[in-house]
N, C-alpha and C positions, 0 to 999 in steps of 0.2 A: 608590713614590716616598715619602719620609715628610717631612711638613712639618711646623713647627714648632706645637704646639697655642695657641689663645688663649680668650679668653673666648670664650662660646658666642655668636657671631651670630644676629639673630632670622630668620624667615623673612618673605616677603611674597608675597600675592597681589593683582595688580594689573589691573581690569579696564581694559584700554587704549581700546578703542571707534576711533571713526574716526581716521584719520590726522590730520584737521584739528586734532585736540587737540594736536599739535605747536606749531601756532602761535597758540593762543586761550589769552586770559585768563580762565577760568571756574572754576566751585566746584571741579571736578574737578583742573584744573591748578594752584590755589591750593592744594588740599589736599594733594597730590603735594610740591609746594614746601616747604610745610611740614612734612610729614613727614622728607623729605629733610634739614633742616635739626637735624632732632631724632636723626636714626640714628647709632650708631658707625660710626665708619669702618671700613670694610672692607679687607682686603688686596686681594680681588678680588670680584668679582661674576659669578654665573652665571645667566644668564636662561634660561629655558624657555619658547621662545614658540610660540603657536599658528601661526606663519607657517614652520616649519621641519619640515616632515615628511619623512619618511627611512623606507626600507625596511632596518630595524635603528635602533639605538639610536647617536646620535654627539654628541662634544663637539669643538669648533671650536679647534684647537690653533695658529691663525695666530698671530703676532706682532704683525701690524697690520691689525685686521679693516675691511674694505671696506664700504661704505655699500651696503645693497639697498634701491632703492625699488619695494618689490612692494606697488603701489597704481596705480590707473590714474583719471584723469579728475576729479582735483583740481586746487587750484591750483596753477601753474608753481613758484610759490617755492616750493613742499614738496621739488621736487625740485633745489633748490640747500642745503636745510639738511643740514649735516653734525655729526658727532658722531666727533670723533677722538680716541677713546681708545685704549691701547695693549690689546694682546691678553695672554692668561694662560695660556701654553702649560704651565707646570709644574702650576697647578691643574686645568686641561683632563687631563692625565696623571693627576692625583692622584684624578679623578672616575672616570676609565677603569680606574683599578686596583682602585676598590670593587666594581666590577662581578663579576657571575658568568658562568660559559659558558652558562647558559641564557638570560639575557637580556645578553648583553657588551655594554658601550658602548667604541666605537671612536672614535680622533683621525681627523677630517674638517679637510683644508686648502686648503679652496676658500669655505667660507661664511664670510659676514661677518658682519654686523649686519642684520637686518631690522627693520621697522617696530614687530614688538613688542617690541623691546628699546630701540631708541633711542628710542620715541617717550614710553617711562615714563623712560629714564635722564635725558633732556634736562631733566625738571623734579625728579628726585632729587638727581642730580649732575651741575649744569650745566658744570661745570668741566672734566669728562670726562678728568678725572686719574687715574680707577682701571682697573686692568686689568679687562676684562670676556672672558669667554667664553660662548657659548650652547650649550645641549643640544637635540637633535633631540626630536621625538616620533616613536616607532616605530608607524607607521601600518600596518605590514605585518600587525598584530595585528587580526583581523576586527573591524571596528567593533559590530557587534550580536551577537557571540556572547558569551553569559554567560560572566564572570569576565575578560573583556579588560580591563575597567578597573583590575579586582585586579592585573593583571600591571603596569600601571603605577604603582599604589600600592605593591607590593612593590620595585619598581626603586627608587622614591622612598626608601622606607627603608634601602636599601642605601647611599643618600648623604648620610646622618646627619653622619657623621664631617666632612664638611665644613664644616658648622656650626663645630666647633671648629679648622678649619685658618685662620679669620678669612674666610672665604667668605660672603656674602651672597646668597642663592638665592631669586630671584624669579620667581614664575611670572607669565606674563602672557597674559591671554585675556580670557573672558568669561564669567560663569555663566549669564546668558542671552544667545544670540547666534543671531538670525534675521534673515539678509540679505532674505529672501524677503517678509519683512512688513514692512522697514524704511520708515520715514518720513523724506523727504528733509530735514525740519525737525529739526535736532538738538534744539530744546527743545519739540517736539512732545508733546502729553500721553501718558503712556506708554498701551500697550494694557493694557486688565483683565488679560488672562491672563498678560502679561509681569508684570505687579507681581504677580500672585498666586504666580507660579511663584518668582519673585525673595524673595519672603516666606518659602515655603515653605524655601529653601535657605538664608535668613538664620536662620530657627531651628532647621534641622538642624546649620549649621555655629556657632552658639552652644551649643547642647548638645554639640557634638563628636561629632555621630554621623556618624562616618567612615562606618561600613557602609552606612548608607541612601544616602550620598551616592555610595558607590564601585556600588552597585546601581541608583540611579536611573534610568540611560541604558536599564536593561531592564525595571526595576519597572514602568513605566507608559508603553509608547512612545508613545501617543497626544500625551501632556504633555510627555514628554522631546522627542519629535520638535518640538515647537513651542519650546521652550529651546533645542534642541540640535540641529538637522537633521542636524549633524556635529559628531563630537566634539574636533577640532581647538582649539575655543576652552574647551573644558569640561575638557581635561584636565591643563592647566597647575595647575587649582586641586586637583586630585587629588593632584599632585605637593607642593603646598607644604601639604596636610594630612597627607600621608605623613610630612613633614620635621619636623612637631610632635612635642613630646614630652611625657609624662605630667606633670601639674603646671604648663603652662604657659597661659598667657592667650590667648585669640584676641580681637582688637578690631578694629572697623571703622573704616578710616579714610577711607573714602569711600562713599557711598549715593547713588544716584541712577539715573535711566534715559534714556538718550539715545535721539534717533531712533524712539522708541515702542517698539523691540524690543532694546535693546542695554542688559543691566543694568553699570552702571560699578562695581557693589559690588567695593569692595578692604578687603584686611585684612592684619595684621599678627600673628604668632605669635611670643610672647616668654616 
């Protein structure tokens, strides 16, 4: 499918954290709101969410995405929030067309929007008037076999053309995400190890040391298993990096740690 070219859209990675950020006014949500006001208006948005894990790679081709309340034990008011945006089946098909037989992207007509998507979009584009589709994380790759992360990186590189079709691509996860060590207080003092790992990742991001970040989960398993006991929240960052191009600038749009062990670090590449 051929879609008209536009000026290249930026790429975002957003550390989305707790679903409670949907309804809170804090430094993180204010920074997202400010970012949204300054972004060019996309023709469509593709969210690569930590919360859609599949056997194979998929993009959602639905015309009207349904709300997926994929969280438990939170305030009842969260389950009544809606983000009624249109879908983007044409752009989902364009994404699928960019894949190769080795790591094929297929269309899915069941998935809607999980909280990895709408918890971010609600603050960036509150009017919900831009078409949105999601891309899943292929979790059939063995998470701890060397080179598995590089396969995600390579798939991300295949999607570069979407940026010139007016698609804003958002990776939604967390660079440090350890729910086993979480503090119930969102404003708790960060654990020393969480802050240290977050700072290492910050340094490598600024240096655009993609190779280090791709290898990080298998480079030092003791450290990486603290930062990312599972790779679901780490991989969306890998896609964001893969979608950056030579000569572009990576800039942080938010830096904090919530609940002691959840890095909210977020950045834009443009």
